[in-house]
N, C-alpha and C positions, 0 to 999 in steps of 0.2 A: 709740689701739689702736696698742699696738710688738709687733715681737716682734724675735729678735735673728737679723738678716736675715744676716748672716757667720756665722750655726749650719753644723752638717753637714748639718743634719737641713734646712735650708733650701734648703741648695746646692745638696741631692740632690733635692729636689723641682723646682726650677729646671730643672734635667737632664732630670727624667723629662716633665717640665710640657711640655720645647724637645720631645721625641720629635715633639707632635701639634702643635704651637704652636709654628714657632721663632721670632719674635719675643718670645714669652712671656717676663716681665708688660707690653710695652709694647701698647696696642690690650687689653689683657682687664680691666679693670678691676675688675670683681666678680669672675670668678675669685682675680685677685690678693689682692684682698680674703678673699672666702671662706674665702683658703687661709692669712692669715697667722689668722683668725680662726681655723678647725678646727685650723691646729701652734702653737698659741695655748696652746690649750682643753690640749690630748692633752700639751703638756708641761709644764703647771698653772703660765703664767705668767700668764695671763686666767681672769676669771672667764667664768659667763652671757653678760655685761654687754658682754663684752670688755674691760673693761678691770684692770689688774694690781692690787687693791685690795688689803692687808692687815691683817688678815685679808679675804679675801671674804668679802662680804653674804652670797651666794648659789656657795656654786664651782658644784655640779654638775660631776663633772668629765665630760672626754667622754672615751672610751674607745676605746682608736683601731683598735677590731676591732666599730663599732657598724653600725648597718643604716642604711640611710638611701635617701628614695625624695628622687628630685629632680625636681621639674616644670616644665613649660614651658622647657628650657635648652637656647636656640634654637641656638648654637651646640654644644654640645658639652665648652664651657672651662669649666662648674661641674663638671659631672660628670668629667672629666677629677683634676679639684684632689682631688674626694670619694677617689678611687678611688687618689690618686699617698697621698694622709696614710692615709686607712682601711684595713686589711683587710675588712671584714663582707661580707654582698649592699649590691647597690648596684640597687635599681628603678629606672626612668628612665619616667617620665612625660609624652608631650607631647598636646597638645591640638592642637596642627597636622599636618595631614601630612605638611608638608615636613620640617619639623624629624625623628617619626620614623622618616624616610628617610636625613636626615643621621645620623642618631646611630645608626640598624643600622650605618651603611655603617662609623660610626668604630668602634663598639669591640664586637670580638667574642670580647671578653672572659669566661669563665664567671660573675664577678663578676655583670654588666652582664645585666635582664633587662627588652629597651627597651618597654614595652609602649600603642598605639594604645589611643584610646578608644572606638572607632565604638558602643559601649555608654553612651553617658556618660547620664547618670551614674551612674559603676560604681561596684563596693566597692571602691575601691582598696585599704582594706586586707586585702579577701579574697586577692592576688595579691602583697600584699607581704613579699620574702624575709625573714621576722625567724627570728633565729638565735638560740638562747641561752634561749631566755622573757623578752631585754629588750625595753623598744618600742625600736622605729626611732625616726628622727630624717628631719624632712622639710625639705627647702629650699625654697623657691618662689622663680624668678627674678620679679621683681614686674611684674603682670599689670599693663594700661591699668583693667580696669571691676574696684569695692572686691567686684563682687559672686562674682567668680573665688577670693577668696581664700576668703571665707565658701562656698564648697562646697565646693572643697580641701580648709579646717580640717575640717570636717564628717566628710569624704568617709575623712578620715584620722588623726583624735579615737582611737578605738578601740585602733591600734596605736602611735601613738607619746604620748611625754614632750615632748617640741619639736619646736615650727612655729618654721621661719627663712623670713624674707621676705629676701632680698639686692636692692640697686636701688641706680638711679641719686640720690642727693638728690631732683632732679627730677623725678624720675620717683615716688620714695613718697610717699602720701598720711597723712593723720590718721586716715582711715578704714581701716586697716593694723590701725593699735592698737584703734580702736573691737572690730572684727570676731573679733581675737584673744582679744581680752578677755573673750568672750562664749564661749569654749570653753576658755579653759585657764586657769590662776591668776594666773600670773602674766603680765607685760608689761615685756619691757625692749628699754631704746633704744644700739645702742655705737656708740661716738665714728666721728666719718666720715674715712673717708680714702680716697682717688683720689675725690674728689668724688660716692665711695659710702657708704651703710650698710648697718646687717641690725637691722630689728623682728623679738624673737623673744617667741614665747607658749610657755609650760612649766608643766608640770605634773607637781613631781618622784611617785615612785614610782607613776605612774598611766597608762594608756595600755593595757593590755594585759586581753583576759578583760574589755571592754567587745563589744557585740552592734554590728554595721556602725552605722552611722547613714543612711540615705533624705538624700538630698541632691533638694529641690525646687523646682522653676521656680517663678520670677515668670510671675500669667498675667492678662490684664486683657482684659474685650470693650471692643473697638476701634471707632473710629466715624467713618469714612471723607470722609461726607456724599459720596460719587463716587455717581454714577446705575448702580443693578446692583449695588455690593456693600455687602450686607449687613453688620448687626454679628454680628463673632463674635470667639471667647477669642484669643490670640498666648501663646505662653507661649513662656520665655526664660532658659535660664539662665543662673547666674553672669555666665560668659567670651564668654554671645553678643551679639558684638558688636548695641549699642544700645539692648540691655535689647526689653522688651515695650513697644516702640512700633510705633509709623508714621517709617521717618524719613521727612524732608523730600523725597529726594530721590525718594526712591521712590514717593510721594504726590503729589509733580509727574508723574514717567512714568505712573500706572498712572489719573490723572486725565488724559492728552493721550493718553494710548490709547483709553481710553473715549471722549474726546470722537469721537475719529475712525472707531473701531468702532458706533457709536449715529448714524451722517447718512454723507451724499454722500463722505465722505472715506475711507469704510471699501469704496471698492475693492475686489477682488485680496487686502483684509484674509482674518483668519479668520471661516469662517465661524459661527452660532450654535448653540445646544447640538439646537436643533432637525432639524439633519440628518440627515441618515444620516453610523454610525458617523466610516465610512470615509473622509468628505467634512469631517470637523470635526480642528480642526489639531492638531497634537501643540506643545509651548511648554516651555520650556528658563528656568529661572530661572540661570543661570549667575552663582553666588556666593549662596542662595538667604537668608541667614542666620536672622529666624529666623520665616520662612517667611508670613511675611506678604504680600509680594506677589504669590507662588506662587498662594497661595488667592484673594485676592482678584482675578488675572488672571487665572484660572480663572472664573471669576464673571463678569467681561467678557465675556471670551473663547466657551463653554462647549465646548472644544478634549474630542477622546478619552482625551486623558491628556496630564499636568503632570506634569514633572522638575524636582525642584530639585537641584542639589551645591551641596556645600561644600566647604572644605578641613578645616572645624575639625569637632571629636565635638562638641563643646555647641554650636552650632551645627547640627546635621543632629538632636541628639534635639530641639531646641527645633524646629521644622521640622516634624518628623513629630506632633509633639505640637499643633502649628498647624495642620497639614494633618489630619490628627485629627477634630479641635474644627470646624472651616468650610468644607472644602473639598467645596465642590459635588457631589450626588449625582451618580453614570454616567458621573464620571472619573475614569480609571484613574491613578493619582500614583506616583512614588516618592519617595526624596530618598534620594542618592547621596554616598559618599566621593567625589574629585573634587577634586584641584590646580589652579585654574585652566584647566577643560576636558578637562585631561587623560584619555585613556582612553574619552571619549565616542564612540556612531559617528560615523561621518561621514553631509550632507546625510541628516540624520533629522526634521528639525522646521525646523515650520514660522515659531515666530514667539521669540526667543531674548531678554526680556526681561535685563536685563543693570543695576546699580549698583555698579559695580569699586569696588574701596579703594584706598586713596591714603598708605596706612599696612601695614607691617608689624612689629605691636610697637608700639613707642613713635618707629621709626622715618619722615619719613616716604617715599616712593618709588610710583615709577608706571609700573616695569616692569608689574609682575602683572594690572593694568590694562589692556596692549597686550597681555599674553598670553591673556589672556583676549575680547579683542575679535577677535586673529584666531584666536581656539577658536570664538567665533560665529558668526565666516565658513565656517570648517571645517563644523561642527554644520549649517546650513540650509541645507535646498531650495534649489536654483534658485527664482528668487521671495520666496523665504521672504523675512522682516524684523528685523531684530534693533534695540531699543529701547532704547539707551543712555542714562544719567542722568547727571550728574558735573557739580563744582566747573568752575562757568563758569571758572577764573583759571586755572584744566589744562588749558586750550585743549585738546581732544584731540580736534575735527573733523578736521582734520587726516590724526591719524590715521587714518580711519575711514572720509574722501577714500581716503586711497592706498587702503585695502583692498581696499575695497569701489566706489572710482572716484567719483567730486567728481559727478557729473551725477545719483546714485543717493542721498546722503544731504540729510534733510530733517533743517532744523529744526522742531520742534512746537513746543515751549513752552520757555519762559527770564523765571528768576526772578528776586532781587535777590541768592539764592544757586547755585542753579542751573540745566543747558540740557539740554533732550531733547531728542536727536536719534534720526534714522533713518533707519537707511540697508537698501536691498533688494541683494542679492544675484541678480548678474546671471545 
């Protein structure tokens, strides 16, 4: 895929991009790739597949005033490229709360509508700013889960005639082609550049006037084989980490929690559901995902209140469905939007369960886990307990010991992959 990098249009684009990102295009391969692709299409140099074929087999010219929906653009650089090269309305969606906050801070342009997804699965198409009666274009930064592609494509199909997925070569997977082929008539794969490429689903002269698609989660009845935990239905939308499964770390955490709650080691821990409501604990799942751990822990601990928080809108919607299906009677519960525990009441919970993430999108990172452990300490009442599971190679024990005190941290379980630690707040 080539464009004339010395053209006045490209030089002007580079200048505009550097207003947001001074080193651009260095360090922004996806944004640079999208820029070359869009500029080539608008100027008639490239066809929809990103190739300069003559005559092009599938030209589909891109109007410079096309409306766009940009999905899950973490740093805003792809959105900035679209804004620089088109004059149409741009609607931005982010599943992850910190990304929404970052995009809102970056773009005050009236052409940009940053819409979080607390009501996921949304009728995204109902909120898309489509002008002139023409279908819009969707541009998704490649997610980790194939199901996320399916959900977004289904939600936007009523109002888009092109659905573009851009990503690094190592992060794209063949399942993207499969999902787009289910929704669109044609699938093209561009040549690679910057170790990146794009997969495009398209249906010419379509995409308007259709009813909004209803996105359905994956639902499964899961059996944990843990005393006190019944089988119940777990739901997961496509972008929810782990899908409708019991995560191995969460399973080990809950088993160790159940063993101690049932035996002598439970002294000082949560009371049973037969106690008076005021004596029953309040529990928090910090990063609740699909909601299985929170719901199962409620069966084990018999709390008066169970709260799950997550920064992913897809996870929150999944956890709500799981809690509705499996939460024991008599337990007040809520699922709330929070980034690493931000905004939660201090010293309000008796038990915090925590299976922190070790990646952000496709990148490995551990700062989020450290923030969540700090939040666990802050929201626990004195004498309360945090039960934390993590990949053993990450060695988070020193972090917990620094926060809670070395004498207050105990290993509860360990297998070939995971370690479970319990930390009591002094």
